[in-house]
N, C-alpha and C positions, 0 to 999 in steps of 0.2 A: 454243651452237654445238656440234655433234657432229662429232668428228674420226673419219675412217675411213682406216685405212692398209692395209686388206685387199688392195688392188691392188698395193701396193709389194712387190717381190721382187727377188732377185738374178737378173739376166739369165742367168747361167751355170747356175743350178740346173736348169732344164728341159733345157738342152743336155747337161749332164753326166748327168742321169738317163736321158735317151734314149740317150746314148752307152754307158752301162753296160748298159742293157737290150739294145742291139744286139749287144754283145759277150758277153752272158751265155751263149749257147749254146756258144760256143767255150771257155768256162771251166766245164765241167761239174763240176769238182771243187770249185768255190766254193760256199759256203753263202750263204743270204740275208744273214746278218750280214756275211760277207766283201764282198758286193756293196755293202752300206751303207757299209762301211769304205772301199771303193774310191771311192765317191761323195764321202765326206768328204775323203779325201786329195786327190782331184782338185780339188775346190772350194777347198781351202786353198792350192793352187798357183796358182790363178787370181785375178786382181784382182776385187774386189767392184765390180759394176756394177749399181746399184739403179735400177730403172725401174718405171713404172706399167704400161706397155704395151710388149711386145717389139717390136711393129711400129714404134713411134715410134723406138726405138733403131736399128733396121735402116734406117729411112728416112734418118737423118742420117749414117750411116756412108759413108765412101768405100770404093771397092773394095779398096785396100790395107789399110784398117782391118778390113774383113770377112775378108780373107785372114789377117791377123794373129790375129784371134779364132779362126778355124778351126785354125790351126797351134798356138796356145796350148792350145786344147781338146784336140787330138790328143796333144800332148806331155804334158799333164796326165793324160789317161786312160791313156796307155801307162805313165807313171811310176807311177801309182796301182795299176794291176794288178800291176806288178812288185813294188812296195813291199809290198803286202798278201800276195802269194804268198811272197815271201822271208821275211816276218815269221811267216807261218803255217807254212811248211815247217820252220822251226827250233823251233817251239813244241812 
């Protein structure tokens, strides 16, 4: 039997990566390494939600659960950008 875990991923990864990319233009002073740090900080503030297919997770969520995910994602990204900026400014 051959096991294949290539489809398994943290649901929040794509959302965080997209969120960082969307905000990149408004953070022109950030380096690529800083954006990677932002993604790591944001992901570490969010719960791990491992799925095989994103669509499966979205299908089973209620509207309040979806909203909770959106709010947690936004808070995580805002915190991460502040955190990285503050740590880099003082370095």
